[in-house]
Structures are given as C-alpha cells and as structure tokens.
N, C-alpha and C positions, 0 to 999 in steps of 0.2 A: 604540739598537741594541746598543751594548756591554752595557748592563744586561740586555737580554733574553738575550743570549748567556750572560752570567754566571749568570743565573737558570737557564737551560737546563742549563748545566754542573753546577751544584749539584743540580738536580733529577735529572738523569740519573745523577749520582754515587750518590745514594741508591738509585735503581733498580738500578744495576749492583752496588752494594755489599751489597745484602741486603734492601732494603725490599720490593720487588715482583718484580723480574726473577728472582732465584733462587727465590722462592716459586712463580712461574709456571713456571720452567724446571726446578725441582728435583723435579718430580713424576715423574721418570724411574725412581724406585725405588732410586736410589743412596743410600748413607749420607750424611747431611748433613755438609758440610765445616765444621769448626770455624772460627769467625771469628777472625782475628788481632786482637790488641789495637790500638786506634786509634793511629795515629802522632801524635806531637806535632811542633810546628814545628821544634824543635831537632834532631830526628832525620831530617828530610827535606831533601835537598839541592835546590838550584835546578834541577839537571839532572833529578832525579826529578819535580819539579813539572812541568817541560816535557814529560816523558814521560807523566805523568798526564793533562795537558791533551790531548795527542794521542790517548791511549787513550780518554778520555771522548768525543771527537769520533767515533772509530771505533765505540765502543759505541753511541752514539746512532744512527748510521747502521744498524747491525745491528738494533737494536731496531725502528727504523722499517720495516725490511725484513720482519722476521719477525712483528711484532705482527698485521698483517692476516692472515697465513697461520694464525697461532695462533687468531685470532678466527673464522676460516672453517673450522677443523677440524670435520669431521662427527662425530667420535667421540673418545673418550679416547685410543685407540691412535694416531690421526692426530695429535692434539695432542702426544702424547709424542714422536712422530717429529720434529715441528717443533721441539719444545723441545730435543731432543738435538742436532739439527743446529745450532740457534742457539747452544747452550751451547759447542759445539766452536768456532764462529766467534768467540764472545765471548772465550773463553780465548786463541785465536790472536791476536786483535786486541790484547789487553792485552799479551801476550808480545812481539808485534812492535813495540810501543811502547818496549820496553826494560825493562819491569817484570814481575815475577812477578804472578800473580793475587793472591797473599797481600799483596804490597807495594801493589798497586792498591787492594785492599779496605781495608788499614790506612790508606792516605792518604785514601780516601773517608770512612771512619769518622772519622778525625781532623779532616777538614775540617768535619764537623758538630759536633765537640765542642771543637775548639781554634780560637777566633776568630783567633789570630795565623796559624795555618796557612791558614785560609780566606782571610784578607786577602792572604797571600803568593800563593796560587793565583789570586785575583782580579786582583792587580796584574800577575802574569805573563801572565795571559790577556788583560788589557787591553793590555799592552805588545805582545803578539804580534798583536793585532788592529790595532794602530796601525802595523804594519810594512807596506811597507818604509819605512825612515826616511831 
C-alpha cells in the first residue's frame, strides 16, 4: 500500500508539474508560465517536503474531481471553463500547503531529476503514512 501511494505521489507530481495537467489546463489562452529550475535536495528543507506531500495529495483530489468534467465537456468553450476553474483550485491548493506554485513545480521537477530529493520525499511520505507513532 505504501508503494502504491508513493507511486501515485510521483505520478501526480509530474501531472501537476507540467507533463499533462498544465497541457490540459493551459489551453485557456494565457501565456505559458516559465518553468522554474528543478530544485536539488540540498536546497529543499524537510518542512518544504512536508508541504509538498500535502500539496500533492490536494492536487490529486482536484484532478480526480475535474478530470471527469473535462472529459464530459461538450465543446472547447466548456472545456476551457472547466480548465480555468480547476487551475484556480490547483493554485490555491498548492499555496494553502505553504508553497508557492513555483516552489511546488521546482520540487516536482527536482524529484524527477535528483534521486536524493526523490528518496527524501519518499522517506517522509512513508514516515507520514506510518503515523501515529
């Protein structure tokens, strides 16, 4: 069960950080946001990792909520409305976790390129799932 959670965390990280979700949600006509450089393990605190894990969980829930609505959209205008609403919620969820969208994206990208950062995220997620101690 822990491994499936960690796999979901990493998969959703890529979705939220730029692989699919922004592609799906960015069709709103806005200028694309420049992606921040990936974070490395040395630059990310344990507190930021905890905030990141909380944000990923929120992002997953939002994606699960909006994906069926996006799939069911009858036309491009309806799809764009769903995308805009979801984008607002995604940004709010990340910021409520204590991270800026840029920090979240940098940590997500870093977790894909820095094995040490990915290991720290996995270890903290596993520890959190093992609670209460």
